TIDRENGU-645341 format. One line per field, with one value per residue (C-alpha): residue number from 1; x, y, z. Coordinates in steps of 0.25 Angstrom, whole numbers. Example, Ala and Ser with C-alpha at 12.3 -4.5 7.8 and 13.67 -1.06 7.14 Angstrom:
REM TIDRENGU-645341
resi <- [1,2]
u <- [49,55]
v <- [-18,-4]
w <- [31,29]
//
This chain:
REM TIDRENGU-645341
resi <- [1,2,3,4,5,6,7,8,9,10,11,12,13,14,15,16,17,18,19,20,21,22,23,24,25,26,27,28,29,30,31,32,33,34,35,36,37,38,39,40,41,42,43,44,45,46,47,48,49,50,51,52,53,54,55,56,57,58,59,60,61,62,63,64,65,66,67,68,69,70,71,72,73,74,75,76,77,78,79,80,81,82,83,84,85,86,87,88,89,90,91,92,93,94,95,96,97,98,99,100,101,102,103,104,105,106,107,108,109,110,111,112,113,114,115,116,117,118,119,120,121,122,123,124,125,126,127,128,129,130,131,132,133,134,135,136,137,138,139,140,141,142,143,144,145,146,147,148,149,150,151,152,153,154,155,156,157,158,159,160,161,162,163,164,165,166,167,168,169,170,171,172,173,174,175,176,177,178,179,180,181,182,183,184,185,186,187,188,189,190,191,192,193,194,195,196,197,198,199,200,201,202,203,204,205,206,207,208,209,210,211,212,213,214,215,216,217,218,219,220,221,222,223,224,225,226,227,228,229,230,231,232,233,234,235,236,237,238,239,240,241,242,243,244,245,246,247,248,249,250,251,252,253,254,255,256,257,258,259,260,261,262,263,264,265,266,267,268,269,270,271,272,273,274,275,276,277,278,279,280,281,282,283,284,285,286,287,288,289,290,291,292,293,294,295,296,297,298,299,300,301,302,303,304,305,306,307,308,309,310,311,312,313,314,315,316,317,318,319,320,321,322,323,324,325,326,327,328,329,330,331,332,333,334,335,336,337,338,339,340,341,342,343,344,345,346,347,348,349,350,351,352,353,354,355,356,357,358,359,360,361,362,363,364,365,366,367,368,369,370,371,372,373,374,375,376,377,378,379,380,381,382,383,384,385,386,387,388,389,390,391,392,393,394,395,396,397,398,399,400,401,402,403,404,405,406,407,408,409,410,411,412,413,414,415,416,417,418,419,420,421,422,423,424,425,426,427,428,429,430,431,432,433,434,435,436,437,438,439,440,441,442,443,444,445,446,447,448,449,450,451,452,453,454,455,456,457,458,459,460,461,462,463,464,465,466,467,468,469,470,471,472,473,474,475,476,477,478,479,480,481,482,483,484,485,486,487,488,489,490,491,492,493,494,495,496,497,498,499,500,501,502,503,504,505,506,507,508,509,510,511,512,513,514,515,516,517,518,519,520,521,522,523,524,525,526,527,528,529,530,531,532,533,534,535,536,537,538,539,540,541,542,543,544,545,546,547,548,549,550,551,552,553,554,555,556,557,558,559,560,561,562,563,564,565,566,567,568,569,570,571,572,573,574,575,576,577,578,579,580,581,582,583,584,585,586,587,588,589,590,591,592,593,594,595,596,597,598,599,600,601,602,603,604,605,606,607,608,609,610,611,612,613,614,615,616,617,618,619,620,621,622,623,624,625,626,627,628,629,630,631,632,633,634,635,636,637,638,639,640,641,642,643,644,645,646,647,648,649,650,651,652,653,654,655,656,657,658,659,660,661,662,663,664,665,666,667,668,669,670,671,672,673,674,675,676,677,678,679,680,681,682,683,684,685,686,687,688,689,690,691,692,693,694,695,696,697,698,699,700,701,702,703,704,705,706,707,708,709,710,711,712,713,714,715,716,717,718,719,720,721,722,723,724,725,726,727,728,729,730,731,732,733,734,735,736,737,738,739,740,741,742,743,744,745,746,747,748,749,750,751,752,753,754,755,756,757,758,759,760,761,762,763,764,765,766,767]
u <- [43,36,29,15,18,23,11,4,10,9,-7,-10,-4,-12,-24,-23,-20,-33,-40,-35,-36,-52,-54,-48,-55,-68,-63,-67,-82,-74,-61,-65,-57,-44,-35,-42,-37,-24,-24,-27,-20,-8,-11,-13,-1,8,2,5,20,22,17,23,36,34,30,45,53,48,45,40,27,34,42,30,22,33,33,20,18,30,23,9,14,24,12,1,1,0,-10,-19,-17,-15,-19,-5,4,14,13,2,15,23,18,18,21,4,1,8,3,-11,-7,-4,-16,-26,-21,-27,-38,-42,-51,-60,-60,-63,-77,-82,-80,-89,-85,-78,-66,-55,-42,-48,-37,-31,-43,-36,-28,-37,-39,-26,-20,-30,-27,-12,-11,-22,-14,0,-8,-16,-5,6,-4,-7,7,15,5,-1,-14,-14,-30,-29,-24,-41,-43,-35,-43,-57,-53,-50,-64,-70,-63,-68,-81,-82,-76,-84,-98,-111,-116,-113,-103,-90,-92,-100,-90,-79,-84,-87,-73,-66,-75,-71,-57,-57,-64,-54,-41,-47,-50,-36,-29,-36,-34,-18,-18,-25,-14,-3,-9,-9,4,12,3,9,23,24,17,26,14,10,-3,-6,-6,-19,-26,-19,-24,-37,-35,-32,-44,-54,-50,-49,-65,-67,-60,-68,-82,-78,-76,-86,-96,-90,-92,-106,-109,-105,-112,-125,-123,-119,-133,-141,-136,-136,-137,-149,-144,-130,-120,-113,-100,-88,-94,-109,-104,-97,-103,-96,-91,-101,-114,-124,-131,-121,-125,-137,-147,-138,-154,-156,-146,-152,-155,-140,-136,-145,-142,-137,-125,-119,-131,-119,-106,-99,-103,-94,-89,-92,-80,-86,-99,-104,-118,-123,-133,-134,-123,-129,-122,-131,-143,-154,-162,-169,-179,-185,-195,-185,-174,-170,-156,-145,-150,-146,-147,-137,-137,-145,-138,-132,-122,-110,-98,-83,-81,-67,-63,-70,-84,-90,-100,-113,-114,-118,-109,-100,-95,-84,-85,-75,-80,-74,-80,-84,-92,-99,-102,-106,-102,-110,-100,-107,-107,-118,-120,-114,-99,-89,-76,-71,-60,-54,-46,-32,-36,-48,-42,-52,-64,-56,-57,-71,-77,-89,-101,-113,-116,-132,-134,-119,-117,-103,-101,-88,-84,-74,-79,-79,-68,-69,-60,-64,-63,-67,-70,-81,-86,-101,-113,-124,-137,-146,-159,-175,-185,-198,-204,-193,-196,-211,-206,-197,-198,-194,-180,-178,-169,-168,-170,-172,-188,-194,-197,-207,-214,-222,-234,-240,-231,-239,-252,-243,-236,-251,-253,-240,-241,-254,-260,-246,-246,-230,-221,-212,-224,-227,-215,-213,-225,-224,-209,-216,-224,-216,-209,-218,-226,-214,-207,-191,-188,-176,-183,-171,-171,-183,-187,-202,-200,-197,-193,-180,-179,-187,-194,-209,-215,-206,-211,-226,-224,-217,-230,-241,-237,-242,-233,-222,-213,-197,-184,-177,-173,-191,-192,-183,-187,-202,-197,-190,-201,-211,-201,-200,-216,-217,-207,-195,-182,-178,-167,-165,-154,-144,-136,-133,-137,-126,-131,-137,-128,-116,-104,-90,-85,-98,-98,-111,-117,-125,-138,-136,-141,-153,-160,-166,-169,-165,-176,-172,-179,-179,-173,-162,-159,-157,-158,-161,-174,-175,-189,-189,-196,-191,-186,-197,-206,-216,-228,-233,-243,-258,-265,-276,-270,-275,-264,-264,-260,-250,-253,-242,-230,-225,-211,-201,-207,-203,-188,-188,-187,-172,-173,-170,-158,-145,-147,-135,-128,-123,-113,-97,-94,-90,-83,-71,-82,-88,-91,-83,-90,-98,-95,-99,-89,-86,-83,-74,-67,-62,-58,-50,-43,-39,-34,-26,-22,-16,-9,-3,3,9,14,20,24,32,39,43,47,63,62,54,67,77,68,66,82,84,75,82,95,91,85,97,105,96,93,93,102,115,123,121,134,130,116,122,131,120,112,123,123,106,109,120,112,102,109,113,100,95,107,119,133,143,157,163,167,162,161,151,153,156,141,134,141,137,122,124,118,122,114,122,135,129,125,138,146,136,139,155,156,147,156,169,166,169,154,145,132,120,106,102,111,109,93,97,106,95,86,96,97,80,81,93,86,74,83,86,72,67,79,74,61,52,58,70,67,61,74,81,72,76,88,99,110,112,109,123,132,129,124,125,124,116,128,131,144,140,142,156,159,174,171,174,170]
v <- [158,155,143,149,154,139,133,141,139,124,124,135,128,115,121,131,116,110,122,119,104,109,118,107,94,104,99,83,84,88,78,66,53,50,59,71,67,64,77,85,81,81,97,101,94,101,114,113,109,121,130,125,125,140,144,135,142,153,152,165,165,162,150,145,145,138,128,126,124,114,105,108,102,90,85,89,79,67,75,79,71,59,50,57,54,42,31,44,50,55,66,63,74,70,73,87,94,87,94,108,109,106,117,126,118,107,117,118,102,102,108,101,87,80,77,70,70,63,64,63,68,83,87,88,98,111,103,102,115,122,113,116,129,132,125,132,146,142,137,147,158,153,151,163,174,186,183,168,168,171,155,154,158,147,136,144,146,131,127,137,131,117,121,129,119,108,101,107,100,106,93,102,94,102,98,102,115,116,113,121,135,132,131,143,152,144,148,162,164,156,167,178,171,171,185,189,180,187,200,195,189,202,210,202,205,220,222,218,214,205,199,189,174,173,184,177,164,171,178,164,157,168,167,151,152,161,153,141,147,154,139,134,144,144,128,130,142,132,121,129,138,123,117,129,132,119,122,117,115,113,123,132,128,127,115,118,131,125,119,104,104,93,98,87,98,99,85,82,71,59,50,58,51,37,33,35,24,16,20,8,17,16,5,-5,4,2,14,9,-4,-8,-18,-28,-23,-32,-34,-18,-18,-2,8,23,35,45,46,58,64,77,79,90,85,83,75,68,73,75,86,101,103,100,85,79,72,84,87,79,83,78,67,60,46,39,43,36,26,24,9,3,-10,-4,-9,-6,-5,1,7,8,20,14,23,31,46,57,62,52,39,25,23,14,20,31,29,27,27,29,29,31,24,30,33,42,54,63,54,58,73,76,64,69,61,64,58,59,50,43,48,49,60,63,77,71,63,48,42,28,20,29,21,21,12,15,8,12,8,2,8,-4,-5,-8,-17,-7,-19,-15,0,-3,-2,10,25,37,43,57,63,75,77,86,89,85,95,89,76,69,71,57,52,54,47,35,35,34,24,15,16,8,7,9,16,19,29,15,7,17,17,4,1,12,8,-6,-2,7,-5,-14,-5,1,-3,-1,7,15,17,15,7,-4,-1,6,22,27,41,44,54,56,69,72,70,56,51,54,48,35,34,36,27,14,4,12,13,21,16,17,33,35,24,29,42,39,31,42,51,41,38,55,56,46,53,44,52,46,48,42,35,34,22,6,-7,-18,-29,-41,-51,-44,-45,-41,-31,-25,-16,-5,-1,9,-2,-3,10,11,21,17,27,27,29,33,24,29,15,12,26,27,13,9,8,2,5,1,-9,-22,-23,-30,-31,-17,-18,-9,1,0,9,10,13,24,34,43,58,63,77,88,90,104,100,101,93,77,76,70,56,51,37,37,45,46,52,62,55,61,69,69,77,88,92,99,110,108,121,126,125,136,141,155,166,164,149,152,163,155,144,153,160,146,142,155,153,137,140,153,144,135,144,150,137,133,148,148,134,138,146,136,126,139,139,125,124,134,127,116,122,128,115,109,119,119,105,98,86,99,101,115,120,117,122,135,135,132,144,152,149,150,164,168,161,169,182,176,175,189,195,198,193,190,190,176,167,177,174,173,188,192,186,192,208,206,203,212,216,210,197,192,194,188,174,174,174,163,155,156,152,139,136,139,137,127,126,117,124,119,116,129,139,132,135,151,153,147,156,169,165,165,179,185,178,185,197,198,194,206,214,213,214,203,200,198,190,181,184,178,165,162,165,155,163,155,142,144,151,150,134,126,113,106,111,125,121,126,140,145,154,155,151,162,177]
w <- [77,91,97,93,80,76,84,75,63,64,69,59,47,51,53,39,33,39,33,19,21,24,12,1,7,0,-13,-8,-16,-29,-27,-16,-17,-11,-21,-15,-1,-5,-14,-2,9,-2,-6,8,14,3,5,19,17,7,16,29,22,16,30,36,26,23,8,2,-7,-20,-14,-8,-22,-29,-18,-19,-34,-33,-22,-30,-43,-36,-27,-37,-46,-36,-27,-38,-50,-42,-57,-65,-53,-54,-42,-38,-32,-41,-52,-67,-79,-82,-69,-69,-82,-75,-63,-68,-79,-68,-60,-71,-78,-66,-60,-73,-76,-61,-61,-73,-66,-57,-45,-38,-46,-38,-45,-57,-67,-61,-54,-40,-44,-42,-26,-26,-30,-20,-9,-9,-15,-3,8,5,5,17,27,21,24,38,42,36,34,44,42,42,43,27,26,27,11,4,11,9,-5,-7,-1,-11,-20,-18,-17,-30,-37,-29,-33,-35,-21,-8,-6,4,16,27,39,29,26,42,45,36,42,56,52,45,56,67,58,59,73,76,67,76,89,85,82,95,104,96,100,114,113,107,116,128,124,123,136,147,156,144,145,155,148,154,146,132,137,139,126,116,125,120,106,106,110,100,90,94,95,81,74,81,77,61,63,66,56,44,48,50,36,30,34,32,19,10,-3,-10,-23,-31,-29,-39,-40,-52,-57,-58,-64,-75,-86,-90,-103,-110,-112,-117,-124,-134,-140,-146,-137,-138,-138,-150,-158,-154,-170,-173,-168,-176,-188,-198,-199,-185,-178,-179,-177,-163,-154,-142,-135,-120,-114,-104,-106,-92,-89,-95,-105,-108,-112,-112,-117,-113,-103,-107,-96,-101,-113,-120,-129,-140,-134,-122,-118,-107,-97,-95,-81,-70,-65,-78,-88,-94,-81,-87,-78,-81,-71,-65,-69,-57,-50,-37,-40,-36,-30,-42,-47,-57,-72,-81,-96,-106,-118,-131,-141,-154,-163,-153,-154,-147,-131,-124,-119,-117,-101,-92,-79,-69,-71,-59,-68,-82,-88,-104,-113,-116,-129,-125,-117,-125,-119,-104,-106,-112,-102,-95,-86,-81,-68,-69,-79,-80,-95,-98,-112,-117,-125,-134,-146,-144,-154,-157,-148,-134,-122,-108,-96,-87,-74,-70,-65,-75,-73,-69,-76,-72,-80,-81,-69,-61,-65,-57,-44,-46,-42,-48,-46,-40,-51,-57,-71,-83,-84,-97,-105,-115,-111,-124,-123,-128,-115,-104,-109,-116,-101,-95,-104,-102,-86,-86,-71,-65,-53,-47,-55,-57,-61,-71,-78,-78,-86,-94,-100,-103,-108,-117,-121,-124,-134,-141,-152,-157,-167,-173,-187,-193,-208,-208,-194,-191,-191,-179,-176,-169,-158,-145,-144,-138,-152,-154,-141,-144,-156,-150,-138,-149,-160,-160,-161,-152,-160,-157,-152,-139,-142,-139,-129,-121,-121,-119,-106,-100,-101,-95,-84,-83,-83,-73,-63,-66,-68,-81,-92,-106,-109,-123,-124,-131,-127,-125,-133,-125,-120,-123,-113,-114,-124,-133,-143,-144,-157,-162,-165,-149,-144,-136,-123,-112,-99,-84,-75,-59,-50,-34,-32,-42,-46,-63,-70,-85,-90,-104,-111,-124,-130,-135,-152,-158,-171,-173,-176,-189,-184,-187,-198,-192,-179,-173,-168,-158,-160,-152,-147,-154,-146,-141,-146,-156,-169,-170,-177,-190,-191,-192,-192,-208,-209,-201,-190,-185,-172,-161,-164,-161,-148,-152,-140,-147,-148,-136,-130,-117,-103,-99,-86,-78,-78,-63,-65,-78,-73,-59,-69,-80,-67,-61,-76,-77,-62,-65,-78,-71,-61,-69,-79,-64,-60,-73,-74,-57,-60,-60,-49,-41,-43,-39,-27,-24,-26,-15,-6,-6,-6,8,13,10,18,29,31,46,41,39,52,57,53,37,40,44,32,24,30,25,12,11,15,4,-5,-3,-3,-17,-21,-16,-24,-15,-22,-11,-16,-22,-11,-1,14,22,28,14,10,21,19,6,10,22,33,49,49,36,43,56,47,42,54,59,47,48,64,60,48,57,70,77,85,77,75,79,73,79,74,61,62,66,56,46,53,50,35,33,39,31,19,22,26,9,6,12,6,-8,-17,-19,-33,-26,-17,-28,-35,-23,-21,-37,-39,-43,-40,-27,-32,-40,-32,-18,-18,-5,-2,9,19,14,6,-7,-5,-8,4,13,27,37,39]
//
C-alpha cells in the first residue's frame, strides 16, 4: 500500500465515521440525555474498531459479521441497557435478556411511548443496533470496496430511521440536516476527484513522456474547486429548502400512525359512575392511601374535555384528553415546585390511577410489576391510566407538580387561554339564559365567569339523592343540566355542578374541562386514607397568565329549603338529544367496570407499519437464532485469531515470529484439507501443498531456525506477508463453502497447535 492509499484510508475512515455520527445524532429528539450521548459515542467507536481491524487483517464478511455480533453483545448492556449493567460497566443476565429481546421487540415499544425516552428500560437498543451496525458497514465499505461511494447508504438509512421513529414534530435540527447533506455531497465529489487523479497517475506511468506535474496540479486544483463549490451549493440549497418547506402540521411518522393499546373509549365515562362511590356499600370503604400528603387538597383520577350532550368523557382527537401513550419513568419538569407522595391501592378499581398534577417521575412497588407493564399517561391533562386490573396492595410513588387553584374573585381578572379542545356537540338549551342571568353586569370574560360561578355556588344546593336526602337525579346530560338550572331550589351534586360550570366557561371562551377525583379531608397530614364518600368533581380552567388552574364551583353543604307548591315553574324547551336517563338514585348503580385488559384489543396499525414491524421482528429473532447457532463456530474462529495474534506478537523475537508464521501456514494447509505425513519436515509439508512458493517459505523458515544470523523485524514482517499471500492462494484453490469449512475446521487446533513461540507443532528441523 503506497502513501497515497494510506492517506486515503485514514482520511476516508474518519470521514465515514463523522458521516455516521451525524446521521445517528438525529435520534436525539427520541432519546435525549447523557445516556444517549454515551451510547452514540460507544457504538460509533466500537463499530470503527471492528471495521478497521477487519480491514487490517482482511477478515472475510463472515468473520466480520461474527466479530460484530460478539462486540454488539459484549458492549450492549452497558451502552444500551445501562440500568441493568453491574456498576454501569459489566453486563448482567437480565440485561443480556433485555438486550436480545429488544432487538426484535424494541421497535414497536419505541413508537408507542412518549419521547424523549432517555435510557428507559431497553429502548436504547434500536438506536444502538442501527448505529453500531451502520458504522461497521459504512467504514468497511469506505476502506475495502472498489466503490466507496456506497458508504453513504448506511448513514442515510440510519437518518431515515431516526426520522421515522422520531416525534411527529419537525424536531430534527436544521444544522444537523445541512451538515449531513453537505458531508454526503462532499464525499461523492471527493470520490470522483480521487478516481480522476488515479486515472491521471496511471496515464502518466504508462507513457514515457508522462503528464507534466503542472497539468496534474491544475487538474487536482480544478477538482478541488468543483468539490468545494458543490458542497457550498448543497448547503445553500438545503438551508433554502428547509426554510421554505417548513411543515404546517405534524409529520406523519411511525408513532402518529400507531394506535396506542389503551383506548379510553373502550370504558364508560368515569363521571357516569360518580354516585356509585357514595352508595352505602362503598361510601366508607377505603379507595387508596396517600402517604405524606403534605398540603394537597385534591387527588384526581380522570380529566374530561369532550361533551356530546349525554356524557362528559375523554376526547377522541390527537392532542386531547384521549391521547394516552407509554412514557419513560421520568419526564422533564415544567419549573413548578414538585411534591413526592406514595399511593397504595385499597379498593379502587377501573383503569384510572390517582395523581395530582403534571407527572415528573413514577416508580412502581416491588409487587406491582403488572402496573409498570400496563402504565399509560396523557401529558395534555396529566392523567394516568393502567391497562392491568388494579389489585389491593398495588403501590407506586409519583413526583408531580400540583395544579394551582383560584377563587372566584381571582378569576375576575383573568383572560381566556388558547388551548385547543374538542367542540361541544350539544349545549343545554337553558344554559345561555342562565349564564346571562348569572353574569349580571360584568363586562370582561373573566368577570363574567367569576360572577356566574359565584352565583351558581350561592344559589345551588347539594344532594346525592341517596337514602333520606332530597330527591336529586343522577347523570349530567343536557336535559339534566336544564333541569338543574330551571328548578327552584337548584338541587344537584358535584357531578352536575362541575359539568354546568365547565359548559359556562366554554360558552364564555375559556378552555375548561371536568375533573373527577377525591377531596383530601380537611386538616389531614401525613398518611391519609381516601374513602368513597370523599369523591368529588370540579373544573379546570385555562387562563392566559397562569395556564390550567383548579376551580371548585360546588355549593357548600347546607340545609335545602322545601319547594313551594305555588311557585311558578319554568318550562324547559324540548331537547334534541336522547331521553334523560332513569333515576338510579334508589337502585344500585354499577361501578366502573374492572379493567378488562386481558381482552384489550390489539393496537391497530396501518398496513405499511405492520409490515415494517413484522419484518423487524422476524429479522431480530432470525439474528438471535443465527447467533446461537453460530456461537460454536465463532468460538473456533476466536481461538484461531488468538493463536495467530500470539504467534505474531511483537514481544516475540524475530526468529520466533518467523517460526510462528510457518506454523500458521502449516495450520492453514491442514484446515484446507491437506494431510502431510506424521512428523513431516517443512519441505515435506510444502511438497504436500504443492507449488514453488510453499517450498521457498520452508527454506526461509529453516534458514531462520538453524542459521547463525539473527533475523530482523523486517524479515519477520516479510515472512508474515508471504504467509498471508499463501493463505489467500489456498482460499483461491477451493470454493466459497470450502473456505468457510477451513475457517471453522478443528483439525489445526487438534494436530498442529502452536504456542506463542511456535513450538507446539511437531516438526523436525532441517529440510
